[in-house]
Every structure is written in C-alpha cells, then in structure tokens.
N, C-alpha and C positions, 0 to 999 in steps of 0.2 A: 464173757463166756472166754473168750478163746485165750487173754490178758492172764484169767485167775490159770491157766492152764502154764500158760509160760514161767510162770512166777517156777516151776521146779524146775525147767532146763534155765536158770540165769546166764548162760555162756551162749545161749542161740540170740538171735535178732529179734527184742523186743516190741519194734514198733509197728507201725502201719505207715506202706507206702504208699503217696498218695497224698496222707493225713498235710489239713491245712496249720495244723495248730505247730505251739515251738515244741520243736526236741531234737534231742542230739543220740546219736550212743557211736560209740568207738573202743575198738580191742587194742590192748596194750601189748604188743608181742618183743621182747627182749630175748638180743641173739647176741652172743658171746661165746667168742673162740676159745678152744683149748687152752693156751698158752695166756688168754686174756686180753692177748695185743690189739685186737678188734671188738667193739661194741658196739652193738646197733640196738635203737630202737624204731620199731616198724607201727605205723598204727595207721588201719584202716577203719572207715567210719562213716555217717552222713550226718548230715544237719539241716537245718530249716528254722526260720523264724518263723513269727507269725501270720497267716495266712502268703508267704512268699515262697510263690511257687517256683518263679523265676529265677531268686536266688539261692534254691534248695542244691543241693549239691555233695555228690558221694565225694570221696577224699582218701589219699593215705599220706599221710604225714613220714618223715624220716627224719631222725636226727642220729648223727656220727659222731659218738665219745672220742675217737681219735684227732679227729680234727673241729668239731663241737659245732660243725656245718649243719645247715636244716636247712629242709623243702617241706612246701604245702603243695602239693598237685591236686588239684581238681580233676574230676568226671563229672558228667552226666549223672542226674540222680536215676537217670532208669538205667545207667550200668551197673549201677549194686542189686546185686539178687542173692539169696538164700535160701535156707535149706527152712524147713519148720520141723522136723525129725530129728535132728539134731544142730551142732557146732559147725556150720559149712556156710562160707559167705565168700563172694566174688567182688569186686573194686575194676571195674573194666578186667582189663588180660589177670588182674593180678588177683590168687587164691589164697584162700585161709580158712583153717582150720584144726584140728588137735591133733590131727595124722602130720599136718608140716604146712607149707607156706612155700608159693609157686611168684615169685616177682618178676614183670615185664615191665620197668617204667623207663620211658624215653621221653624226656622232660627239659624244657632250657636249659634249666639247675642242673639235672642229675642225671645220668642213666643206671639204672640199676636193674640187674637179673641173676634169675639163679634160682634153684630146689635146693629148699632145707627139709630135712625129714625130723621129727617128732616122735622119741622115742620113751617110752615109761613116765607118761604124766603125771603128776601129784593133783588131782583136782582135790577143791574144798568139799565137804561132805555137805549132800543133801538132803535133809531131813523132813518129814510132813511140816512139822511146827517150827520150823528152819529152815527156811530154805536156800542155804549160802550165808554168806560171811554177814548178810545184813540180820539176819537171826528175823526176829516177829517184824521187825521195819520194814521188810519186803511187803509186808501185806498192806501196809497204809499208803492212802493212792495219790495223795500229795505231796508225796516227799519231792523237793527240789531237782535229787540226784540219788540214782543208785550202784550199788557197786558190786565185781563180783569177782571172785580170784578163781581163773579158768585152770590152771594148771598152778603150783608155786615152785615147782622144779621139774625140770627133764633134760633128757641129752638131747643133741642136736648130733646130725649130721648131712652134711653135702656140703653146698659152698655158692659163693655169690661175684659177682663182680660188680665194682663201685666205681662211678667216676664220678666228681665233683668240678663242673666243665669250666666254672670261674678259678679254679686251680689247675686249670690244663691238663688232668690227668688225662692217662689212657686206656683206663679199667683195669684197676687193679681187684685181684683175685682174695677174695675173703674167706680161707679155709675153714668152714664148720666141726671137720668131722672133730668128736669127741668133747665140743662144746656143750654148753650149757645154758638154757633157756627157763621163759616164764613169760606166762601170759593172764594178763585182767582187762576188766573191763568197767566203763562208763554207759547210763545213760539217763535220758531226763528233761529238764530245761535248760539248766545250767551246771557249770561247777561251782562251789559255794563260792562265798563271798571273798573267804579266806582257809587258807587249809596249811597243813604238812603233812607230807610223803614221803616217806623212803621205801627203800626196797634193796636186798640182795641175796644172790643165791650162792654166791662164791666164798665161803669157807674154808679154808685149810684143814680146820680141825676135826673136823666132822659132815658128814652131808648136812647141808639146812640149809635152811631158806626163811628169810622174814619179812612181812607187808606191814609199817604201821604207818594207819593215817589218822592224822587229829582235823575235824572241819566244824564253820560253824554252819549248823543244823537251823533253820528257820521254820518253827513251830509254831501252829496257834496265834498269831500275831506276835510274838517272841521269839526267840533263839536260845538254842543252848548248846556249847562244845561237844559234840560228838566223837567218839574216838573208837578203832579195832586194832588191834595189833594180832596178826599171826604169826606164832612160830612155829618151824615145821622143822622136827629134827628125826632125821631117820625115820621116816615114815611117819611119824604122831604129830597130831598138829597142839599145840598150846595157843588157847584164844582167851584173849583178853577184850571187853568191847562194853559199850556203854549200858547192853541191856543183858549181861553177863553179872552185872555189877560189881564189876570192876572200879575205878576213879582216877582218874589223874592226879600221882601225888604233889607231880610238879613239872614244870617246863621251863626251861635255862636258854636262854642266849647270850652266848659271846661270839665274839668276832669269827666268824669264818666257822660257828659249832653250833648246831643244838643237842641238848639235853633232854629227856621224856623220860620217867617214872611212872610207871602205870601199877599199881598194886591193887588186890584182894584180899578174902582172911588169910591166905594161907600162902601167898604167891607176890614173888615181887621181879618187875622188867625192867628191867634200867637200859637203855638205850642212847650211847653219843656219837652224830652222824657229823662228818667233817666236810666240807662244800670244797668241791674241785670247779675246776673251768665248768662251762654251763653251756648251751645253744639255748634258743628260741624254738617253740611253741605255738602255735592255735590253740586258743581253749575256748568251750562255746559261751553266749550269753542269751539266755532266751533264744537259744535254738542257732543264734548265728555263731559262727566260727570268728568272733572279734576282738578277741580278749587277749592279748600278747603275755606267755610267763616262760622263766626260765629252768631250765629241768637240767643237774650236774647227771650223768650218767657215768660217770669215772668216778662218785665219790664212794668218802670208807667209813663204815660204821663200827661200833664197837658195842657188843649185846652180851648180854646177864643176867638170868634167871635164876631165881631161889624161890626153894618149895620148901613153908617151915625151915630155912636157915640153909637148908642143903642144898650144893649145886645143882640144877637141871643142867644147865650149858650156861659154857661162856665163851665168847669167838669172834671173831676180826672180820668184819666182811668188807671185800674190796670191788670194785665196780658197781657201787648202788646208783641208784638211783635216788635222788633229794629232790624235792621243790620246797620251799617257802615263799608262798604266795597271800598276797592280800595286806592288810590290816590285824598283822596277827596278835595285837593287842589285843580284840575282841575276842580272841582264843581263849586270852588267859582270863579275861573278865567272867568270860560263859562258865569257864572252869571253876570261877573264884581264885586265882592265881595271882601274885604282883608280879608286876612286867619289871625289869632290870634295864639298867642303864645302855646296855647295848642292844635295845630290840632295835631299834631302826635300822643301825648296819644290817638286820638279816632278812630285812621285809623287800620281797622282789613282787613282779608280776602286778 
C-alpha cells in the first residue's frame, strides 16, 4: 500500500532499505555555472543485487564536463537516509533536495565540497492518472526501469571546491551564482539494454529545457522501443511519449551525431545531438552498479518544434548531456525503423 502512495511523489525515495531483492535508485543533479565554463553531474543513489546484503551500497557519482573525469564514491548502505514526506535524501555527509545540494566528499580520487542552493524549480506535473513523465506506465508493477523528472529548469546560487587528485589540483572554486540546473531520477532493477538520452536547459534564444529518452522496454516476454520527450518553454510543458499517441518518425545516426524525429497528429519535434568529449559512469544491471557507460555533458543539440506547420520553438542547446548506450540497432528494430551505415560508430556502453 505504501508503494501506491509513493507513486504520486516520484521524486522521493521509492524503495525499501534492507530489501534483499535486485534494486537501484539514483538521482541525477546537473550543475552548470552562469558562463557555462563549469559543468558537473552529481548522482547520489543506492544499489543492491539479489540477496546481496554485503555488496549493497550507497554512492555518489561525479562527472566533470571540464576535465571529463569521473568518480564513483561508495558509502555503507546505512549511511543512506531519506524522507517519506518529500524529496530529501542524504548519502553520508552529502545532502540532496529540491532546495539545494550540500557536498562533503574527501576521496582518494577527488575532493568536492560546498553548498548549492536551488531556486524556482520546474517539476514535471503529477496528476492522479498520470503521476509524472511515465504517465500510465507508472502503475505497471513489472517495469525494468522507472523514470522521473524532478525539475526541468532552475536557478543556482552558491559554490563548490573541486580537486581531482590525479591532476594534483589544489581545489579550485566553482562559482554557481546565476547558474542553471536540472534534476531527474531512475529506479528499478536495471537500466535498459540499449538507450539514447539527451538533455539541455541552456538555450540562448528563450528560457527552455528539453529531455529526450528512447529505450528498449521489456514487455510480456518481448520488447518494444519506448520513448518520452519533454520540451519546457517559458513555463509550458510539451510532452511526446509512447502513451500520448506520438510515434518515432525516424532515428538517424551519422558520425558523432544522432537525429531523432517524433511526430503526432499535429506536431513534429526534431532533435539533432552532436557528441562531445565524454566521461565514464557506472550503470545498474540487476541492482548492481556493474556496467560502464559513456556520457557527454558538454554536447550540443538543435531542437525544432512545429504545430500544424507553425514554429513553436527553434533553439540550440549547449552543455547538453548525451548518452548512446548498448546495441542501438535493437531500438530501431523495436520502432520499425531501418539502420544506416553509420550505426556502429555511435554505439557505446
């Protein structure tokens, strides 16, 4: 019964601490300075394999867009704490909520400390029959992976000190006053076997954010290619998803670039993402953080939205996150699309 009520608070912790089943849950905080010179992704979470009480762990992952360095910092599971009243978690001395982030990491790979405040978040709407970006799929109890957008866009203030010890840095300051951020999360057993994901909230033309995800979804002994695309423009959400009746018009891969077209009865969303330097993150497989994937957090995307042929939005997003993971040919097959000659060069992770 408690799980049912948690459906309408997707940003909060969805799991059960101490459970012996395969489970992971992680939150993705993106922090970008006002001049876009510093870009960090900080990912707190928990992970546990089947019956793996000794290997169960809490963690904080960090990826630095400036150096492309990354680190996975483990903590005992009992150092993970959460609130059932709202979104508020802690991993060791590190605190995360929709009001801000406090970091105190002193690890052989990196030193990272400071406080970042979050102002004016833009959470995705939660409705009774559609509790978040998963829509009605949120009610399906056997999904491999669930997803939530905690805030599409918000302002940052404060600062951090970061030092990668292999680079013999002294702990340079990162000024986040006037910066912008984004928060999403995932939970379940495993990440999909293949997916494409991209996100940006740095458009010069207008205040806007976008998140697009295309993934292989296991379903009743088979699979299908599911997707969701959320475009937020000056406070308004434009949603395309498997459950809204939209469909994938095309996915085209060329060297260093991926193009995704999504259409419904009256709208057409076109996105082109250009890869940049990338770092390494760990992703969950059957509850354990065993899979290495690559992520760019300084990519560039171009976005176009048309409604009945009229321009709703055209923009170029910078410091974008971009992941292309697994055998993406199966994504095309699941969507009834053909693979091109450049497909292999885009497959990572």
